[in-house]
N, C-alpha and C positions, 0 to 999 in steps of 0.2 A: 546508463541506468534509467529506468522509467518507473514512475509511480503514478498510478491512476488513483486519485484521492476522491472518495465519495463521502460527502457529508451525510450522516445518517442519524436517524432517531433510534435505530436498533439494527444490529447485524449479527449473523451467526455463521459458523462453518461446521458442517457435519462430515465425518469420515466414517464410512461403514455404519451409518445409522446412529452414531454417537456424536454428541456435540463436543467438538474439540475446543472451540472458543466462541465467546459471544460478548457483545457490549451493548450498552444503551447508547446514549448520545455520544457522538464522536466521529471518527473517520474509519471507514473500511478502506484499506490501502492494498491495491494489487501491485506487486513488486516484480519487475522484470530486470534481469541482470545480463549484461553482455560480457564477453571475454576481456574486453578492454577496461572494465570497471575495477576500481580499487577501494580500499577502506577510506581513502581521502575523498573519493567521489561520494561514497555512502555518507560520510560525515556532512558534506555539503547538502546532500539531498535531505537528510534527516533534519538538519537545522532549518532549511527552507520550509519543509513540511510542517514542523512543529510551530514555526513562527507565522504561518499563514493566518490571516484574519478573515475567515470566511463564515463566521457565525454572526447572526444579526444581533445588534444592540437594541436597547429600548426604543430607539427611533426607527428600527427596521433597516438600518444600514449594516452592511457586512463589515464589521469593525472589531469583532472579538476573536481571540485565538482559542485554540484547544484548551489551554490552561485557564483562560478566562471563564469558560463554561464547564470546567472540570470534566472534560470529555475523555473518552477512552479511545484506544486504537485496536483495530483488528487487522493484523498484518498477514497477507496471504501471498505466497510465491506464485508467480504466473509467467512461465517462460514464453507463453504465446503472445506476450506484449512485444516480442521481437519477431513476430510473423512477417515474412516478406511475401507480399502478394503481387509483385510486379509482373511476374511471368506466369501465365496459365491460371488455373483455378484452384490449384492445390498449394497452400502456403508452404514456404520453406522456413525452417527454423535454424538455419546455420548461423544466424547472427546472435542467437541466444547463447548465454554463457554455458560452458560445460558443467555438468551437474555438480562435481566436487567443488569447483570454484564458486558457482552460483549459490550452493547451499551454505558454504562458509560465509559468503557476504550476506545472505539472508539472515543467518544466525547473528552476525555482527550487527546488522541493522536492528534486530530485536533487542540485543543488549544495549545498544546506544539509546534506543527509545525508552527502555526501562530506567535509564539514568534520570530522565526528566518527566516521564509520564507515569502516573501511579497505576493506571489500568492499561495493560498491554496484553492482548490475547492473540493467538496465532492459529494458523492452519498448520499443516505438516508438509514439508518440502517433498515434492514428488508424488504425493497421495492423490487419489481420486476424491475430490472434495465437492460438496454441495454447498454453495454459498447463498445465503438469503439476506436481504436487506430491505430497509425502508429508506430510500434515498430522500433526504430532506431538501425540498426545493422544487425539482431535483437540482442538485449542485454537485458538479463533477469537475475536477481540475486535473490536468495532465502535467506532471513535472518530468522533464527530460534533461538528463545531465548535459546533453549536447547543446542545450539552449540556456543553461544557467550561467 
């Protein structure tokens, strides 16, 4: 499982010209799922993400968590995080999770986040989405379950 976490001052996702989700300060999280991922892996990833201390404190040090700044989450599924570009110029996506399993884990991640984060917005699995954000910093972190 892979999470690309971007610290944002605002972010939104549109589907067909309509806003599906938007947040102010918080994280825009792009979520990629592989076939080997499980709910246990998702639990570990969500716990790590929510516990990250990547917001600045009064002294300018990255020392505050999402809860400390009352930040929100915008969770967007993105199977292309499993693009394999080793051969040729056209990416292969065979390492990405099959849609049914990936969607089930994406929905599970949403539910787990809502247990501890008051503002959780989402995109829609499999939709053609337009994502906009103001990356704060910029500050972007990659969490990969293979390295946790």
